[in-house]
PAMARKOL-223613 format. One record per residue (C-alpha): x, y, z; chain; residue number from 1. Coordinates in Angstrom, 3 decimals. Each point is the difference from the previous one (the first is absolute). Layout:
REM PAMARKOL-223613
<r u="X" v="Y" w="Z" mol="A" seq="NUM"/>
...
END
This chain:
REM PAMARKOL-223613
<r u="32.504" v="-20.576" w="20.299" mol="A" seq="1"/>
<r u="-2.471" v="-3.219" w="0.356" mol="A" seq="2"/>
<r u="-0.532" v="-1.899" w="-2.655" mol="A" seq="3"/>
<r u="-1.379" v="-2.872" w="1.647" mol="A" seq="4"/>
<r u="-4.139" v="-0.246" w="0.039" mol="A" seq="5"/>
<r u="-1.793" v="0.130" w="3.430" mol="A" seq="6"/>
<r u="-1.587" v="-2.513" w="2.231" mol="A" seq="7"/>
<r u="-3.469" v="1.155" w="-1.791" mol="A" seq="8"/>
<r u="1.355" v="0.467" w="-3.511" mol="A" seq="9"/>
<r u="1.542" v="-3.684" w="-0.363" mol="A" seq="10"/>
<r u="-3.193" v="-1.605" w="1.712" mol="A" seq="11"/>
<r u="-1.992" v="1.612" w="-2.695" mol="A" seq="12"/>
<r u="2.298" v="-1.130" w="-2.562" mol="A" seq="13"/>
<r u="-0.327" v="-3.457" w="0.918" mol="A" seq="14"/>
<r u="-3.793" v="-0.318" w="0.579" mol="A" seq="15"/>
<r u="-0.447" v="1.907" w="-3.600" mol="A" seq="16"/>
<r u="2.419" v="-3.170" w="-1.130" mol="A" seq="17"/>
<r u="-1.830" v="-2.507" w="1.382" mol="A" seq="18"/>
<r u="-3.101" v="1.310" w="-1.624" mol="A" seq="19"/>
<r u="1.762" v="0.608" w="-3.272" mol="A" seq="20"/>
<r u="1.503" v="-3.701" w="-0.039" mol="A" seq="21"/>
<r u="-3.618" v="-1.092" w="0.612" mol="A" seq="22"/>
<r u="-2.644" v="1.850" w="-1.646" mol="A" seq="23"/>
<r u="1.671" v="1.482" w="-2.753" mol="A" seq="24"/>
<r u="3.747" v="-1.627" w="-1.284" mol="A" seq="25"/>
<r u="-1.734" v="-3.657" w="-0.697" mol="A" seq="26"/>
<r u="-2.918" v="1.938" w="-1.978" mol="A" seq="27"/>
<r u="2.006" v="2.830" w="-2.306" mol="A" seq="28"/>
<r u="0.360" v="-2.241" w="-3.106" mol="A" seq="29"/>
<r u="-3.552" v="-1.009" w="0.127" mol="A" seq="30"/>
<r u="-1.008" v="3.665" w="0.068" mol="A" seq="31"/>
<r u="2.739" v="1.101" w="-2.462" mol="A" seq="32"/>
<r u="-1.635" v="-3.129" w="-2.312" mol="A" seq="33"/>
<r u="-3.378" v="0.764" w="0.383" mol="A" seq="34"/>
<r u="0.384" v="3.883" w="-0.140" mol="A" seq="35"/>
<r u="-2.400" v="0.152" w="3.399" mol="A" seq="36"/>
<r u="0.292" v="1.769" w="3.042" mol="A" seq="37"/>
<r u="0.705" v="-1.643" w="3.619" mol="A" seq="38"/>
<r u="-2.999" v="1.668" w="1.788" mol="A" seq="39"/>
<r u="0.325" v="-3.434" w="1.978" mol="A" seq="40"/>
<r u="3.057" v="0.904" w="1.521" mol="A" seq="41"/>
<r u="-0.655" v="4.052" w="-0.029" mol="A" seq="42"/>
<r u="-2.944" v="-0.405" w="2.160" mol="A" seq="43"/>
<r u="1.940" v="-1.741" w="2.459" mol="A" seq="44"/>
<r u="2.057" v="3.014" w="0.397" mol="A" seq="45"/>
<r u="-2.014" v="2.277" w="1.211" mol="A" seq="46"/>
<r u="0.161" v="-1.277" w="3.627" mol="A" seq="47"/>
<r u="3.805" v="-0.301" w="-0.271" mol="A" seq="48"/>
<r u="0.039" v="3.388" w="-0.702" mol="A" seq="49"/>
<r u="1.677" v="0.353" w="-3.578" mol="A" seq="50"/>
<r u="-2.840" v="1.534" w="-1.596" mol="A" seq="51"/>
<r u="0.309" v="3.134" w="2.128" mol="A" seq="52"/>
<r u="3.894" v="0.237" w="0.161" mol="A" seq="53"/>
<r u="-0.081" v="3.573" w="1.298" mol="A" seq="54"/>
<r u="-3.777" v="0.773" w="0.527" mol="A" seq="55"/>
<r u="-0.231" v="1.362" w="3.645" mol="A" seq="56"/>
<r u="-1.200" v="-2.666" w="2.473" mol="A" seq="57"/>
<r u="-3.406" v="2.428" w="0.636" mol="A" seq="58"/>
<r u="-1.024" v="-1.272" w="-3.029" mol="A" seq="59"/>
<r u="0.727" v="-3.563" w="-0.455" mol="A" seq="60"/>
<r u="3.118" v="0.017" w="-0.948" mol="A" seq="61"/>
<r u="3.809" v="-1.278" w="1.179" mol="A" seq="62"/>
<r u="1.743" v="3.069" w="0.150" mol="A" seq="63"/>
<r u="3.426" v="-1.293" w="-0.357" mol="A" seq="64"/>
<r u="2.988" v="1.528" w="-0.606" mol="A" seq="65"/>
<r u="1.446" v="1.106" w="-3.717" mol="A" seq="66"/>
<r u="2.817" v="-2.627" w="0.047" mol="A" seq="67"/>
<r u="-2.488" v="-2.417" w="1.412" mol="A" seq="68"/>
<r u="-2.604" v="0.661" w="-2.753" mol="A" seq="69"/>
<r u="3.178" v="-0.213" w="-2.616" mol="A" seq="70"/>
<r u="0.819" v="-3.863" w="1.631" mol="A" seq="71"/>
<r u="-3.656" v="-0.752" w="-0.492" mol="A" seq="72"/>
<r u="-0.081" v="0.551" w="-3.694" mol="A" seq="73"/>
<r u="3.798" v="-1.490" w="-0.062" mol="A" seq="74"/>
<r u="-1.487" v="-3.017" w="0.977" mol="A" seq="75"/>
<r u="-3.208" v="0.137" w="-1.944" mol="A" seq="76"/>
<r u="1.843" v="0.392" w="-3.057" mol="A" seq="77"/>
<r u="2.570" v="-3.309" w="1.264" mol="A" seq="78"/>
<r u="-2.955" v="-1.681" w="-0.460" mol="A" seq="79"/>
<r u="-2.283" v="1.183" w="-2.655" mol="A" seq="80"/>
<r u="0.791" v="3.176" w="-1.939" mol="A" seq="81"/>
<r u="-3.523" v="0.455" w="-1.465" mol="A" seq="82"/>
<r u="-1.684" v="-0.174" w="3.408" mol="A" seq="83"/>
<r u="2.383" v="2.250" w="1.312" mol="A" seq="84"/>
<r u="-0.612" v="2.604" w="-2.313" mol="A" seq="85"/>
<r u="-3.309" v="0.431" w="0.358" mol="A" seq="86"/>
<r u="0.491" v="-0.124" w="3.725" mol="A" seq="87"/>
<r u="2.690" v="2.500" w="-0.334" mol="A" seq="88"/>
<r u="-2.281" v="2.483" w="-2.313" mol="A" seq="89"/>
<r u="-2.357" v="-0.328" w="2.858" mol="A" seq="90"/>
<r u="1.281" v="0.823" w="2.686" mol="A" seq="91"/>
<r u="2.442" v="2.310" w="-0.992" mol="A" seq="92"/>
<r u="-1.345" v="1.847" w="-3.437" mol="A" seq="93"/>
<r u="-4.176" v="0.131" w="0.962" mol="A" seq="94"/>
<r u="0.538" v="0.163" w="3.831" mol="A" seq="95"/>
<r u="2.763" v="1.996" w="0.218" mol="A" seq="96"/>
<r u="-1.624" v="3.274" w="-1.411" mol="A" seq="97"/>
<r u="-3.095" v="-1.165" w="2.587" mol="A" seq="98"/>
<r u="1.936" v="-0.232" w="2.848" mol="A" seq="99"/>
<r u="1.974" v="3.152" w="-0.902" mol="A" seq="100"/>
<r u="-2.125" v="2.584" w="-1.682" mol="A" seq="101"/>
<r u="-3.584" v="-1.326" w="0.389" mol="A" seq="102"/>
<r u="-2.633" v="2.021" w="2.108" mol="A" seq="103"/>
<r u="-0.668" v="-2.196" w="3.555" mol="A" seq="104"/>
<r u="-3.548" v="-0.720" w="-1.542" mol="A" seq="105"/>
<r u="1.894" v="-1.826" w="-2.630" mol="A" seq="106"/>
<r u="1.940" v="-1.644" w="2.177" mol="A" seq="107"/>
<r u="-3.082" v="-1.558" w="2.056" mol="A" seq="108"/>
<r u="-1.835" v="-0.454" w="-3.285" mol="A" seq="109"/>
<r u="2.507" v="-2.620" w="-2.188" mol="A" seq="110"/>
<r u="3.297" v="-0.624" w="1.941" mol="A" seq="111"/>
<r u="-1.278" v="-2.714" w="2.622" mol="A" seq="112"/>
<r u="-1.748" v="-2.498" w="-2.540" mol="A" seq="113"/>
<r u="3.043" v="0.747" w="-2.523" mol="A" seq="114"/>
<r u="2.829" v="-0.168" w="3.337" mol="A" seq="115"/>
<r u="-1.838" v="-3.489" w="1.178" mol="A" seq="116"/>
<r u="-1.291" v="-1.983" w="-3.415" mol="A" seq="117"/>
<r u="-3.374" v="0.721" w="0.519" mol="A" seq="118"/>
<r u="-0.328" v="1.135" w="-2.776" mol="A" seq="119"/>
<r u="1.871" v="-0.245" w="-3.438" mol="A" seq="120"/>
<r u="3.611" v="2.452" w="-0.676" mol="A" seq="121"/>
<r u="0.470" v="3.303" w="-1.073" mol="A" seq="122"/>
<r u="1.928" v="1.541" w="-2.829" mol="A" seq="123"/>
<r u="1.556" v="3.182" w="-1.278" mol="A" seq="124"/>
<r u="-0.626" v="0.910" w="-3.322" mol="A" seq="125"/>
<r u="2.699" v="2.872" w="-1.864" mol="A" seq="126"/>
<r u="1.088" v="-1.739" w="-3.036" mol="A" seq="127"/>
<r u="-1.824" v="1.318" w="-3.518" mol="A" seq="128"/>
<r u="0.346" v="-0.891" w="-3.516" mol="A" seq="129"/>
<r u="2.106" v="3.166" w="-0.560" mol="A" seq="130"/>
<r u="1.355" v="0.471" w="3.572" mol="A" seq="131"/>
<r u="2.485" v="-2.651" w="1.275" mol="A" seq="132"/>
<r u="2.645" v="1.787" w="1.982" mol="A" seq="133"/>
<r u="-1.274" v="3.257" w="-1.507" mol="A" seq="134"/>
<r u="-2.611" v="0.728" w="2.658" mol="A" seq="135"/>
<r u="0.326" v="3.530" w="0.168" mol="A" seq="136"/>
<r u="-1.152" v="0.767" w="-3.605" mol="A" seq="137"/>
<r u="-1.435" v="-3.380" w="-0.930" mol="A" seq="138"/>
<r u="-2.688" v="-0.924" w="2.078" mol="A" seq="139"/>
<r u="-3.324" v="0.802" w="-1.590" mol="A" seq="140"/>
<r u="-2.672" v="-1.527" w="2.294" mol="A" seq="141"/>
<r u="-2.210" v="2.599" w="1.033" mol="A" seq="142"/>
<r u="-1.772" v="0.592" w="3.720" mol="A" seq="143"/>
<r u="-2.583" v="3.108" w="-0.365" mol="A" seq="144"/>
<r u="-2.374" v="1.434" w="2.756" mol="A" seq="145"/>
<r u="-3.028" v="-0.247" w="-0.640" mol="A" seq="146"/>
<r u="-2.680" v="0.938" w="3.321" mol="A" seq="147"/>
<r u="1.251" v="-2.353" w="2.817" mol="A" seq="148"/>
<r u="1.719" v="-2.430" w="-1.888" mol="A" seq="149"/>
<r u="3.035" v="-0.041" w="-2.530" mol="A" seq="150"/>
<r u="-0.410" v="-1.207" w="-3.997" mol="A" seq="151"/>
<r u="2.921" v="-2.193" w="-0.802" mol="A" seq="152"/>
<r u="0.759" v="-0.946" w="-3.985" mol="A" seq="153"/>
<r u="2.784" v="-1.329" w="-1.596" mol="A" seq="154"/>
<r u="2.279" v="-3.363" w="-0.604" mol="A" seq="155"/>
<r u="2.451" v="-1.458" w="2.208" mol="A" seq="156"/>
<r u="2.240" v="-3.286" w="-1.015" mol="A" seq="157"/>
<r u="2.408" v="-2.710" w="1.848" mol="A" seq="158"/>
<r u="-2.118" v="0.074" w="3.182" mol="A" seq="159"/>
<r u="0.804" v="-2.295" w="2.239" mol="A" seq="160"/>
<r u="-2.439" v="-1.973" w="1.980" mol="A" seq="161"/>
<r u="-3.068" v="2.043" w="-1.419" mol="A" seq="162"/>
<r u="-1.877" v="-3.268" w="-0.864" mol="A" seq="163"/>
<r u="0.567" v="-1.123" w="3.820" mol="A" seq="164"/>
<r u="-0.604" v="3.607" w="2.025" mol="A" seq="165"/>
<r u="-2.395" v="1.860" w="1.630" mol="A" seq="166"/>
<r u="1.445" v="3.297" w="-0.715" mol="A" seq="167"/>
<r u="2.504" v="1.806" w="-2.420" mol="A" seq="168"/>
<r u="1.909" v="3.413" w="1.017" mol="A" seq="169"/>
<r u="-0.625" v="1.915" w="-3.130" mol="A" seq="170"/>
<r u="2.323" v="2.716" w="-0.782" mol="A" seq="171"/>
<r u="-2.154" v="2.376" w="-2.197" mol="A" seq="172"/>
<r u="0.412" v="3.193" w="-1.855" mol="A" seq="173"/>
<r u="-1.793" v="2.907" w="2.502" mol="A" seq="174"/>
<r u="0.785" v="2.960" w="-1.516" mol="A" seq="175"/>
<r u="0.527" v="-0.004" w="-3.925" mol="A" seq="176"/>
<r u="2.763" v="2.873" w="0.548" mol="A" seq="177"/>
<r u="2.610" v="-2.737" w="0.265" mol="A" seq="178"/>
<r u="3.035" v="0.610" w="2.481" mol="A" seq="179"/>
<r u="1.005" v="-1.795" w="2.950" mol="A" seq="180"/>
<r u="-2.943" v="0.791" w="1.828" mol="A" seq="181"/>
<r u="-2.169" v="-1.383" w="-2.814" mol="A" seq="182"/>
<r u="-0.362" v="-3.503" w="0.968" mol="A" seq="183"/>
<r u="-1.974" v="-1.379" w="3.193" mol="A" seq="184"/>
<r u="-1.070" v="-3.879" w="1.722" mol="A" seq="185"/>
<r u="-3.387" v="-0.816" w="-0.241" mol="A" seq="186"/>
<r u="-1.133" v="-3.155" w="1.732" mol="A" seq="187"/>
<r u="-2.224" v="-2.288" w="-2.365" mol="A" seq="188"/>
<r u="-2.000" v="-3.476" w="0.663" mol="A" seq="189"/>
<r u="0.326" v="-1.959" w="-2.804" mol="A" seq="190"/>
<r u="-2.900" v="-1.147" w="-0.179" mol="A" seq="191"/>
<r u="-2.289" v="3.715" w="-0.001" mol="A" seq="192"/>
<r u="-1.351" v="0.514" w="-3.286" mol="A" seq="193"/>
<r u="2.100" v="0.894" w="-3.309" mol="A" seq="194"/>
<r u="3.243" v="-1.730" w="1.365" mol="A" seq="195"/>
<r u="1.036" v="-2.569" w="-3.130" mol="A" seq="196"/>
<r u="2.469" v="-2.433" w="0.665" mol="A" seq="197"/>
<r u="1.435" v="-1.781" w="-2.898" mol="A" seq="198"/>
<r u="1.246" v="-3.850" w="0.074" mol="A" seq="199"/>
<r u="3.567" v="-0.675" w="1.280" mol="A" seq="200"/>
<r u="2.633" v="0.931" w="-1.749" mol="A" seq="201"/>
<r u="1.948" v="-3.257" w="-0.837" mol="A" seq="202"/>
<r u="3.572" v="0.533" w="0.986" mol="A" seq="203"/>
<r u="3.547" v="-1.511" w="-0.065" mol="A" seq="204"/>
<r u="-0.374" v="-0.698" w="3.767" mol="A" seq="205"/>
<r u="-1.295" v="0.789" w="2.824" mol="A" seq="206"/>
<r u="-3.247" v="-1.805" w="-0.990" mol="A" seq="207"/>
<r u="-1.898" v="-0.547" w="2.829" mol="A" seq="208"/>
<r u="0.162" v="3.979" w="1.453" mol="A" seq="209"/>
<r u="-2.894" v="1.316" w="-2.586" mol="A" seq="210"/>
<r u="1.098" v="3.263" w="-2.196" mol="A" seq="211"/>
<r u="-3.010" v="1.894" w="-1.822" mol="A" seq="212"/>
<r u="-0.655" v="3.010" w="-2.046" mol="A" seq="213"/>
<r u="-3.002" v="2.261" w="1.651" mol="A" seq="214"/>
<r u="-2.516" v="2.354" w="-1.762" mol="A" seq="215"/>
<r u="-2.040" v="2.403" w="2.256" mol="A" seq="216"/>
<r u="-3.310" v="1.316" w="-1.802" mol="A" seq="217"/>
<r u="-1.450" v="3.189" w="1.893" mol="A" seq="218"/>
<r u="1.126" v="-2.213" w="3.284" mol="A" seq="219"/>
<r u="-2.170" v="1.947" w="3.126" mol="A" seq="220"/>
<r u="2.066" v="-0.276" w="3.342" mol="A" seq="221"/>
<r u="-0.723" v="2.523" w="2.777" mol="A" seq="222"/>
<r u="2.192" v="3.223" w="0.997" mol="A" seq="223"/>
<r u="0.986" v="-1.856" w="3.114" mol="A" seq="224"/>
<r u="2.077" v="-2.675" w="-2.333" mol="A" seq="225"/>
<r u="2.477" v="2.273" w="-0.455" mol="A" seq="226"/>
<r u="3.033" v="-1.465" w="1.436" mol="A" seq="227"/>
<r u="2.589" v="2.488" w="1.518" mol="A" seq="228"/>
<r u="-0.381" v="3.696" w="-1.569" mol="A" seq="229"/>
<r u="-1.283" v="1.257" w="-2.922" mol="A" seq="230"/>
<r u="3.415" v="1.037" w="-2.463" mol="A" seq="231"/>
<r u="2.211" v="-2.353" w="2.276" mol="A" seq="232"/>
<r u="-0.390" v="-2.750" w="-2.431" mol="A" seq="233"/>
<r u="3.335" v="-0.380" w="-1.748" mol="A" seq="234"/>
<r u="1.719" v="0.746" w="3.687" mol="A" seq="235"/>
<r u="-2.169" v="-2.920" w="1.553" mol="A" seq="236"/>
<r u="1.054" v="-2.057" w="-2.739" mol="A" seq="237"/>
<r u="3.440" v="0.885" w="0.035" mol="A" seq="238"/>
<r u="0.353" v="-0.637" w="3.863" mol="A" seq="239"/>
<r u="-2.433" v="-3.591" w="-0.517" mol="A" seq="240"/>
<r u="2.588" v="-1.298" w="-3.209" mol="A" seq="241"/>
<r u="3.210" v="0.366" w="2.797" mol="A" seq="242"/>
<r u="-1.882" v="-1.885" w="2.525" mol="A" seq="243"/>
<r u="-1.037" v="-2.312" w="-3.232" mol="A" seq="244"/>
<r u="3.874" v="-0.896" w="-1.115" mol="A" seq="245"/>
<r u="0.989" v="-1.110" w="3.421" mol="A" seq="246"/>
<r u="-2.907" v="-2.754" w="-0.324" mol="A" seq="247"/>
<r u="1.438" v="-0.460" w="-3.557" mol="A" seq="248"/>
<r u="3.173" v="-0.869" w="0.916" mol="A" seq="249"/>
<r u="-1.005" v="-1.720" w="2.848" mol="A" seq="250"/>
<r u="-2.165" v="-2.445" w="-1.992" mol="A" seq="251"/>
<r u="3.438" v="-0.024" w="-2.707" mol="A" seq="252"/>
<r u="1.956" v="-1.295" w="2.901" mol="A" seq="253"/>
<r u="-2.161" v="-2.580" w="0.673" mol="A" seq="254"/>
<r u="-0.507" v="-1.173" w="-4.003" mol="A" seq="255"/>
<r u="3.983" v="-0.343" w="0.257" mol="A" seq="256"/>
<r u="-0.067" v="-1.310" w="3.175" mol="A" seq="257"/>
<r u="-1.885" v="-2.934" w="-0.816" mol="A" seq="258"/>
<r u="1.783" v="-0.406" w="-3.409" mol="A" seq="259"/>
<r u="3.355" v="-0.076" w="1.961" mol="A" seq="260"/>
<r u="-1.058" v="-2.668" w="1.962" mol="A" seq="261"/>
<r u="-1.551" v="-1.854" w="-2.867" mol="A" seq="262"/>
<r u="3.536" v="-0.286" w="-1.423" mol="A" seq="263"/>
<r u="2.151" v="-1.059" w="2.834" mol="A" seq="264"/>
<r u="-2.379" v="-2.543" w="0.282" mol="A" seq="265"/>
<r u="0.727" v="-1.567" w="-3.304" mol="A" seq="266"/>
<r u="3.404" v="0.714" w="-0.060" mol="A" seq="267"/>
<r u="0.264" v="-2.469" w="2.618" mol="A" seq="268"/>
<r u="-2.355" v="-2.436" w="-1.944" mol="A" seq="269"/>
<r u="1.231" v="0.414" w="-3.385" mol="A" seq="270"/>
<r u="3.449" v="-2.156" w="-1.283" mol="A" seq="271"/>
<r u="2.088" v="0.826" w="-3.037" mol="A" seq="272"/>
<r u="3.280" v="-1.553" w="-0.565" mol="A" seq="273"/>
<r u="-0.398" v="-2.353" w="3.038" mol="A" seq="274"/>
<r u="-0.965" v="2.478" w="2.734" mol="A" seq="275"/>
<r u="-2.104" v="2.654" w="0.900" mol="A" seq="276"/>
<r u="-0.402" v="3.059" w="-1.754" mol="A" seq="277"/>
<r u="0.320" v="2.017" w="3.248" mol="A" seq="278"/>
<r u="3.403" v="-1.276" w="-0.174" mol="A" seq="279"/>
<r u="0.763" v="1.577" w="-3.584" mol="A" seq="280"/>
<r u="1.594" v="4.296" w="0.606" mol="A" seq="281"/>
<r u="-2.218" v="1.221" w="-3.050" mol="A" seq="282"/>
<r u="-3.032" v="-1.287" w="2.202" mol="A" seq="283"/>
<r u="1.858" v="1.406" w="3.700" mol="A" seq="284"/>
<r u="0.765" v="3.446" w="-1.272" mol="A" seq="285"/>
<r u="-3.894" v="0.563" w="-1.475" mol="A" seq="286"/>
<r u="-1.373" v="-1.184" w="3.644" mol="A" seq="287"/>
<r u="2.753" v="2.410" w="1.121" mol="A" seq="288"/>
<r u="-1.059" v="2.862" w="-1.574" mol="A" seq="289"/>
<r u="-3.380" v="-0.756" w="0.843" mol="A" seq="290"/>
<r u="0.510" v="-0.215" w="3.626" mol="A" seq="291"/>
<r u="2.031" v="2.990" w="0.408" mol="A" seq="292"/>
<r u="-2.814" v="2.528" w="-2.004" mol="A" seq="293"/>
<r u="-2.936" v="-1.570" w="1.470" mol="A" seq="294"/>
<r u="1.629" v="0.812" w="3.319" mol="A" seq="295"/>
<r u="0.978" v="3.461" w="-1.032" mol="A" seq="296"/>
<r u="-3.944" v="0.766" w="-1.415" mol="A" seq="297"/>
<r u="-1.149" v="-0.940" w="3.320" mol="A" seq="298"/>
<r u="1.793" v="2.258" w="1.857" mol="A" seq="299"/>
<r u="-0.801" v="3.111" w="-2.798" mol="A" seq="300"/>
<r u="-4.156" v="-0.955" w="0.369" mol="A" seq="301"/>
<r u="0.137" v="-0.885" w="3.908" mol="A" seq="302"/>
<r u="2.670" v="3.222" w="0.102" mol="A" seq="303"/>
<r u="-2.905" v="2.323" w="-2.082" mol="A" seq="304"/>
<r u="-2.763" v="-1.785" w="1.992" mol="A" seq="305"/>
<r u="1.470" v="1.185" w="3.115" mol="A" seq="306"/>
<r u="0.339" v="3.861" w="-1.015" mol="A" seq="307"/>
<r u="-3.786" v="-0.484" w="-1.196" mol="A" seq="308"/>
<r u="-0.640" v="-1.261" w="3.567" mol="A" seq="309"/>
<r u="2.048" v="3.140" w="1.705" mol="A" seq="310"/>
<r u="-1.984" v="2.274" w="-1.954" mol="A" seq="311"/>
<r u="2.983" v="1.480" w="-2.205" mol="A" seq="312"/>
<r u="0.344" v="0.586" w="-3.179" mol="A" seq="313"/>
<r u="0.508" v="-3.426" w="-2.261" mol="A" seq="314"/>
<r u="-0.605" v="1.056" w="-3.389" mol="A" seq="315"/>
<r u="3.298" v="-0.641" w="-1.531" mol="A" seq="316"/>
<r u="0.675" v="-3.049" w="2.391" mol="A" seq="317"/>
<r u="-3.629" v="-1.377" w="-1.093" mol="A" seq="318"/>
<r u="1.566" v="0.235" w="-3.519" mol="A" seq="319"/>
<r u="3.221" v="-1.559" w="0.424" mol="A" seq="320"/>
<r u="-1.548" v="-2.680" w="1.847" mol="A" seq="321"/>
<r u="-2.560" v="-0.617" w="-2.786" mol="A" seq="322"/>
<r u="2.636" v="0.591" w="-2.656" mol="A" seq="323"/>
<r u="2.291" v="-2.707" w="1.357" mol="A" seq="324"/>
<r u="-2.186" v="-2.584" w="1.504" mol="A" seq="325"/>
<r u="-2.027" v="-0.370" w="-3.497" mol="A" seq="326"/>
<r u="2.695" v="-0.139" w="-2.048" mol="A" seq="327"/>
<r u="2.309" v="-2.969" w="2.240" mol="A" seq="328"/>
<r u="-3.115" v="-1.646" w="0.618" mol="A" seq="329"/>
<r u="-0.315" v="-0.170" w="-3.727" mol="A" seq="330"/>
<r u="3.336" v="-0.861" w="-0.213" mol="A" seq="331"/>
<r u="0.074" v="-2.883" w="2.541" mol="A" seq="332"/>
<r u="-2.752" v="-1.573" w="-1.511" mol="A" seq="333"/>
<r u="1.673" v="0.088" w="-3.547" mol="A" seq="334"/>
<r u="2.876" v="-1.701" w="1.362" mol="A" seq="335"/>
<r u="-2.032" v="-2.627" w="2.241" mol="A" seq="336"/>
<r u="-1.545" v="-0.468" w="-3.142" mol="A" seq="337"/>
<r u="3.488" v="-1.058" w="-1.588" mol="A" seq="338"/>
<r u="1.042" v="-1.933" w="2.898" mol="A" seq="339"/>
<r u="-2.763" v="-2.456" w="-0.593" mol="A" seq="340"/>
<r u="1.238" v="0.250" w="-3.847" mol="A" seq="341"/>
<r u="-2.813" v="-1.550" w="-2.668" mol="A" seq="342"/>
<r u="-2.633" v="-0.672" w="3.301" mol="A" seq="343"/>
<r u="0.095" v="3.487" w="0.757" mol="A" seq="344"/>
<r u="-1.764" v="0.979" w="-3.192" mol="A" seq="345"/>
<r u="-2.614" v="-2.614" w="0.687" mol="A" seq="346"/>
<r u="-2.995" v="0.959" w="2.265" mol="A" seq="347"/>
<r u="-0.099" v="-3.118" w="1.452" mol="A" seq="348"/>
<r u="2.798" v="1.685" w="2.431" mol="A" seq="349"/>
<r u="-0.849" v="3.042" w="1.906" mol="A" seq="350"/>
<r u="3.114" v="2.698" w="-0.805" mol="A" seq="351"/>
<r u="-1.841" v="0.345" w="-3.710" mol="A" seq="352"/>
<r u="-2.818" v="0.859" w="1.486" mol="A" seq="353"/>
<r u="1.817" v="2.444" w="2.659" mol="A" seq="354"/>
<r u="2.061" v="1.764" w="-3.038" mol="A" seq="355"/>
<r u="-3.517" v="0.794" w="-1.824" mol="A" seq="356"/>
<r u="-1.657" v="1.214" w="2.955" mol="A" seq="357"/>
<r u="3.237" v="2.507" w="1.281" mol="A" seq="358"/>
<r u="-0.240" v="1.571" w="-3.335" mol="A" seq="359"/>
<r u="-2.347" v="2.091" w="0.665" mol="A" seq="360"/>
<r u="1.849" v="1.387" w="3.536" mol="A" seq="361"/>
<r u="2.699" v="2.333" w="-2.277" mol="A" seq="362"/>
<r u="-3.345" v="1.508" w="-1.824" mol="A" seq="363"/>
<r u="-2.820" v="0.515" w="2.323" mol="A" seq="364"/>
<r u="-0.028" v="2.678" w="2.559" mol="A" seq="365"/>
<r u="2.057" v="1.876" w="-1.680" mol="A" seq="366"/>
<r u="2.342" v="-1.222" w="-2.702" mol="A" seq="367"/>
<r u="3.861" v="-0.588" w="0.897" mol="A" seq="368"/>
<r u="0.767" v="3.010" w="-2.334" mol="A" seq="369"/>
<r u="-2.798" v="2.490" w="1.991" mol="A" seq="370"/>
<r u="2.312" v="-1.658" w="3.129" mol="A" seq="371"/>
<r u="2.788" v="1.473" w="-1.626" mol="A" seq="372"/>
<r u="-0.903" v="3.372" w="-0.484" mol="A" seq="373"/>
<r u="-1.628" v="-0.161" w="3.456" mol="A" seq="374"/>
<r u="3.127" v="-0.461" w="1.118" mol="A" seq="375"/>
<r u="2.236" v="2.144" w="-1.627" mol="A" seq="376"/>
<r u="-2.013" v="2.886" w="0.737" mol="A" seq="377"/>
<r u="0.564" v="-0.267" w="3.326" mol="A" seq="378"/>
<r u="3.712" v="-0.474" w="-0.152" mol="A" seq="379"/>
<r u="-0.071" v="2.784" w="-2.533" mol="A" seq="380"/>
<r u="-2.529" v="2.582" w="1.731" mol="A" seq="381"/>
<r u="-1.480" v="0.037" w="-2.807" mol="A" seq="382"/>
END
């Protein structure tokens, strides 16, 4: 067993880290306070391959391995969780289905601009007011064939990137009979007539990553915009979420790493009872736990990514990695605030924002409770 990154992966981590340290981390507070997406930095990501991590090179992507993709999202999360979430959703949730299931025509039409930063981003449209975890039975948005077009009607919510995207991959009900083959993915340009994007949601954290409700009112797109097979939308979604869970695990890991580093720095600077608080055992134990759990989470995230890259089953491992990494990140960020004491509760210190940002990670992309269900069903052969 070899637990070392190869030379290419180490070099990739280095240049992504350097970019994030220069372009994202210094702007993270402003991004949060203004609630504005950091387009300036994101437009610079195209030439670096960060907007097309696993997109084939022939479509303008970087075509990196799955571990390198996780490393990139981890580093982005270390710098600015808002930007990292938007870029992760763009790479994994939006382009993932197009790359894996889309026709050659769809790939040629949409991937080059999405992967190189010459256009806006992409997004995946799943959740509805009555359909969060229950996608099979809860999705009400419909797509009906009419001549050479699909006609979409319905409403979605919690769509990451909706207002900053060129295209949406929308999960629709294409067979009213229901069942596991009643849903399909359909690609919808965001500027299509009948698409209405509501104002951005007001959120606890991740304020620089816009999230919206979206309605579809007789939205007409070509039949050719079907992504993958008709009736396979649920299965394609579940596979896409497996990949996305590796990304969210990596993102949470990056946030936790940043909070851990901030706590160490503060522990050396802050003095009480005549010495730096780093010399107090209570502080040492919190930092020791953080270092241990972050290391374990990193190995789990990279392990799931490795299985994905090898083309092996990884649904259980992705759920494990997402569950553990996100809950670890929340504990690390909580204890980083504790190390800072009263100052940690102030927005003047970065750990306050990190705690707010990481709170979503145990909810989005499948809650911790759903991850436990996925894991249990695998280990119990249910």
